[in-house]
C-alpha positions as CSV (number, residue, x, y, z in Angstrom):
1,M,0.0,0.0,0.0
2,L,1.3,3.4,-1.0
3,R,0.5,6.6,0.9
4,F,1.0,10.2,-0.1
5,F,1.7,12.8,2.5
6,K,1.9,16.5,2.0
7,N,3.0,19.3,4.2
8,F,-0.2,20.6,5.9
9,F,1.8,23.0,8.0
10,S,3.2,25.1,5.1
11,K,2.5,28.8,5.7
12,K,2.5,29.5,2.0
13,K,-0.8,29.1,0.2
14,A,-0.8,26.4,-2.5
15,S,-1.4,27.9,-5.8
16,K,-1.1,26.5,-9.3
17,V,-0.8,22.8,-10.0
18,R,2.8,22.1,-11.1
19,V,2.4,18.4,-11.9
20,S,-0.9,16.6,-12.6
21,V,-1.1,12.8,-12.8
22,E,-4.4,11.2,-14.0
23,K,-5.2,7.5,-14.1
24,L,-1.6,6.4,-14.1
25,S,-1.2,2.7,-14.7
26,V,2.1,0.7,-15.0
27,S,2.4,-3.0,-15.9
28,F,5.4,-5.2,-16.1
29,G,4.4,-8.2,-18.2
30,K,1.0,-9.3,-17.0
31,K,1.5,-7.9,-13.5
32,E,-0.1,-4.5,-12.9
33,I,2.1,-2.6,-10.5
34,I,0.1,0.7,-10.4
35,K,-3.5,1.0,-11.3
36,G,-5.5,4.2,-11.8
37,L,-3.4,6.6,-9.6
38,S,-4.3,10.3,-9.8
39,F,-2.8,13.2,-7.8
40,N,-1.7,16.9,-8.2
41,V,1.4,18.5,-6.9
42,R,0.9,22.2,-6.2
43,R,3.5,25.0,-5.9
44,G,4.7,25.6,-2.4
45,Q,3.7,22.2,-1.0
46,I,5.9,19.4,0.2
47,Y,4.9,15.8,-0.7
48,G,6.3,12.4,0.2
49,I,5.6,8.9,-1.1
50,V,5.7,6.2,1.5
51,G,5.3,2.4,1.1
52,M,6.8,-0.9,1.6
53,S,9.7,-2.3,-0.5
54,G,8.5,-3.1,-4.0
55,S,5.2,-1.2,-3.7
56,G,5.9,1.1,-6.7
57,K,7.3,4.3,-5.2
58,S,10.2,4.5,-7.7
59,T,8.0,3.3,-10.5
60,I,5.7,6.3,-10.0
61,L,8.6,8.7,-10.3
62,K,10.1,6.9,-13.2
63,S,6.8,7.0,-15.1
64,I,6.4,10.8,-14.5
65,V,9.8,11.4,-16.2
66,N,9.0,8.8,-18.9
67,L,11.6,6.2,-18.0
68,V,9.1,3.3,-18.0
69,N,6.1,2.4,-20.1
70,W,2.9,3.6,-18.6
71,R,-0.7,4.6,-19.4
72,G,-2.6,7.6,-18.3
73,C,-1.9,11.4,-18.4
74,V,1.0,13.3,-16.9
75,R,1.1,17.1,-17.3
76,G,3.4,19.8,-16.0
77,N,2.3,23.4,-15.4
78,G,-0.9,22.6,-17.2
79,R,0.8,23.3,-20.5
80,Y,2.7,20.2,-21.6
81,G,2.6,16.6,-20.9
82,Y,1.9,13.1,-22.2
83,C,-1.5,11.5,-22.5
């Protein structure tokens, strides 16, 4: 199980979405590692990805920077991305 944490104690107000991930899915062979993950990373916020070994933390980050094959939609600053 993966968990996403963000800094709720930030004094800065979160503004624009910097990274938007929608319905991210990653499979290796027939094994689906990540299924339908969606989240937004906003400017001024701090996020963390926590999970057990082998739960897909690195795979999420690799898919965002297009290092592994994935399905879904990843956008940066609302202007560019892959869908």
